[in-house]
N, C-alpha and C positions, 0 to 999 in steps of 0.2 A: 530693241528695234534695230534692223539691219543698217539703217543710215543715221542712227542717233549720234549726235555730236556731244561729247562731254567736255566741260571746261575745267582747267586746272586739274588735270587727271594725273594721279601719281603713277609713275612708271618704275619705281624702285624695285618692284617685284616682277617687272616685265623684261629684266635683263639679268643674265646669269651671273654677271659680276656683282650684282646687288648695289650698283651705284645709285645714289639719290638723284631723281630726275622728275620734273613736273612738265607735262605737256600742256601748252596753252589751249589746245583743242585736240580731241582724240575721237576716233571712230573705228569700229571693227565691222565693216560690211560683210554680210554673209553671201551676197550674190553679186555677180559681175555688174549688172545694171546699177545697183546701188553704189558700187565702187566708182563707176564711170560718172555718175551724178555728182559724187563728192569731189572728184577731180575737176570736173567742169566748174563747179561752184568755187573751188579754190582758185582756179585760173581767172574766173571773172572778178574775184576779190583780190587778185594779185597776192595771194597768201602762199608762203612757202609750204612745201609738203615734205614730210619725212616718212619713209616707209619702214615699218618695224615688223620683223618676223617673230621668231622665238626669242630674240634678244641674246643669242648664244655667241655671236661673233661681232659684238657691237660695244662700243664705248659711248656711254650717254653723258652729255653735259648736265649741269644742274637744272637747266630749263631749256625746253625746245619751243621756239616760237612757231606760229602758224599751226598747220594741221598735221597731226601724226596719224597715219593710217596703218592699221594692222589687219590685213585681209584675213577674214575668217572663212575662207572658201575650203570647207572641210570634207568634200566628197571625193571618193576615188573608186575606180571601176576597172575591170579587165576587158580587153578586146583580144580574143584568142584566135589564132590562125594555126594551120598545121605545123608551121615552122617556128613560130615565135609567139610571145604573149606581150601585147602592149598594155602598159599600166598607165592610166590617166589619173593623176593625183593633183588635187587642188592645192593652192599655195599655203593654205592654213592647216594642211595635214601634218601631224607630228611625224618627223622623218623616221625616228627609231620605231615607232608603232607600226608604220608602214613596212619597214624592213622585216620586222619579226613576223608580221601577218603574211607577207609574201613568202618568206622562208618556210613558215609552217605549212604553206600551201604547195611546197615543193618547187618553187620558182627560184632559179639561179641568176645571179648577176650582181646583187647588191648586198649579199650576206656579210661581206667583209666590212661593210659600212654601218654595221650595227652600233648602237649606243652613241652615235654622233648626235649631239643635241641640236634642237632647232626645228624649223618648219621647212617643208618642201620648197617653198618659194625662195628661200635663201640659198638653197643648195647649189644652183648654177652660178651664183655670184662668186662664190669661193671655189667652185669646182671641187667640192669636198672629196677627200680621199683618205684611205687608210689601208694598210696591209696589202699593198700592191694593186689596189683598185681605185679608180677615180670615177666620179659621176659621168664624165664625158665618155667613158667606155661603154655606157649603156643608154645614154640619152638619145632619144629619137627626135624630140622637139620641145621648144619652150614657147608657151603662149603668154602674151603680155599685152599691156595697155599703155599707150603713151600718155604721159601726164598732161601735156599741153592741150590736147584736143580729144582725149579719151578714145582714140581709135585703137582697134585691136590689130595685132600682128602675130605671126607665128615664125619663129626662127629655127633654122636647122642647126645641128651641132657645129657645122663649119662656120656659120654666120655668128656663132657665139664666141669665136676666137679663143677657145679654151687654152690655158697653159697651166703650169704648176701653181695651184691656188690663185688662179687668175682667169679673167674672162672679159668680154666686151662690157659687162655690167659694172666693171670697175673703172672703165675708161670712157669710150664714146657714149655709152648709154647710162653712165652713172648719174643718178638723180633725175633721169628723164623718163623712166618706165617703171611700171609695176608688174612683176611677174604674177600671173594668175593660175597657171597650170603647167605641170611637167608631163611629158610622155616618155616612159621608160621602156626599153626593149629588153625583155628578159626571156628565159628559156626554161623548159622542163627537162632538158638534157643536162645531167650533172657535169659541172665544170669547176671543181674546187680550186681556188687559188690559195695555196698553203705555203708559199716559199718565204714569206716574211715572218720573222720572229720564230716562235716555237709553236705555231698553229698546228703544224703537221703532227707533232707529238701529242697534242691535246685532243685530237679527234680520231686518230687511228685510221684504218683503211676504209675506203668507200663511205665517207660521212655523208649525211644528208645536209641540205642547205641550212636547216634549222640547227643542226649540231655545230656547223661552222659558225653561224651567227652567235650561238650561245658561247662558244669558245672565245670569240672576239670580245663578247661582253665581259667574260671573266678576266681576260687580259687587261682590258681597259679599266675595269673596276680595281684591279690590283695596282694600277699605275696612276690613275687619275682621280682627283677629288670630286665628290658629288657636289654640284653647284648648289643643291638645296641645303647642304651643310656648311660649305665653304665657298664663297663667291669666287668664280673664275670663268674664263672664256675659252677653256681648253688650251690648245697650243697657242701661246701668245706671239711667238716668232716663227717665221717661215724657216724651213731648213735651207740654208744659203746655197746657191748655185755658183760655183767658182770655175775658173779656167783650169785646164790640166796643169799648167805651170804652177798656179797657186796651190793646187792640191798636192803636187809632187813636193813642193817646198814644205808644206805642213806635214806630209806623210814621212818625210825624211826625219823630221824632229819628233813626230808623234805617230809611229807606225800603227798604233792601235786605234787611230781615229776612224770611226765608221764613215764609209764613203760609198757612193753609188754612181756609177757612170750613167749618164743620160743619153738619149738618142742623138742629141745635137753635139755630143762630145764633152759637154761640161760635166762637172762632178758635183753631186749633191752631198753636202756635209750634214752631220747631225748637230743641229743647233743646241739641243739639250746637252750633248756631250761637251761642247765648247763652253757652255755656261757652267756646267758642273766642274770642269777642269779649272775654271777660274775661282773655284772655292765658294760659289754662290748658292749651291743647293741648300735650301733651308734658311737662306739669309732673309732677314726681315728689317724693314726700315719704315717706321710709322705704321700706317694702316695696311701696308702691302708687303708681300714677301714672295720669295721663290719657293715653290712647293718642295717639301722635304723628300718626296719620292720621285718626282718627275720635274727636272729643272726647266723644262720647256714651258711649264705652266706657272703663271703668276697668279697669286691668290689675294683675295681681299678679305681682311679680318673684320671689316665693318667700320663705318665712320669716315671713310676716305672719299675723295673726289676724283673726277676724271683728270684734273690737272696734276694732282699728286701721283696718280697712277702713271701718267705719261712721263713725269720726272723720274719715277722709280724705274720704269722700263728703259729710259734713256741711260740711266746709270748702269744697268745690267749690260745693255748693248755696248756702252762705252768701254767697259772692262774687257769684253770679248774683242772689240776692235783693237784695243791697246795691246793685248797679249798675242792675238793671232793675225791681226791685219784683215779680219773678215767683218763685213758690215751685216748686222742682223736687221731684217725688215719685219715690221709689225704685221700680224695677221688680222686682228679685229679692226673693223672700220670705225672711224670716229664720226658719230652722227652730228648733224647740224653744221 
């Protein structure tokens, strides 16, 4: 049932880290009116609400009180014009499935974002990005519902206040809205973005959107563990943004340090490189470890808790700060 509420619902398989968690109450509405009714009911009962997407960028505690909502709005459709194609995607649509379907249809714009786990509804929160492309580059609008009164609203990209792995949904609107639908602006005109990594050498001349997406998938599978086999939340730390002065100091000592100048003049550093240079690649402590192929990924071997994970992450970040004087910021959000 669309509005059915389950009690003491197990969420251990609903987060890619595989952390044990039980929801006091859980619902997965398939339609917007059902979602609105559940929100109004929670407001009337003064019950806290936690919104869960695909669980790919989330750290869950052992128990979540109140109501956990996982919008199952799974429809998507195209609105085609002579100059562009608008893609409407419900919050419950699997992001990677959508990317591959659109690339196979010859649509350009999000092929570099293939194999990013999670649902469409979570994509704007993180402003997901990979291989030189961010969601904000192609986003036309975000449809949402306010939790307190269930009213609907549509935000423009400018109103979303996007930044590097950042948005208004992490700040002013954090815990206040539920995203229900994205509108993406894509094109049938080829425009491959191949400047990052070795993508260009993997696809050759004049690739199709699908060929680019498949190449991205191959690269990611070579570097990143499959959450179905080894619990993880993808990149656990943001690539730090530092001042030019800090970057110059580090590059003097470490000329090989990967770095990328940003439009605002700051320099983005490679967090994985910093962690690996600390000798932490493959390091394990208790139930958690640093992945042995990609130091930016923390992995869960089973049996651990959110508190243990956060302590482990703090130890990793502490060693980076001690050696390089650079603070690492966590990417996954802490629920509850």
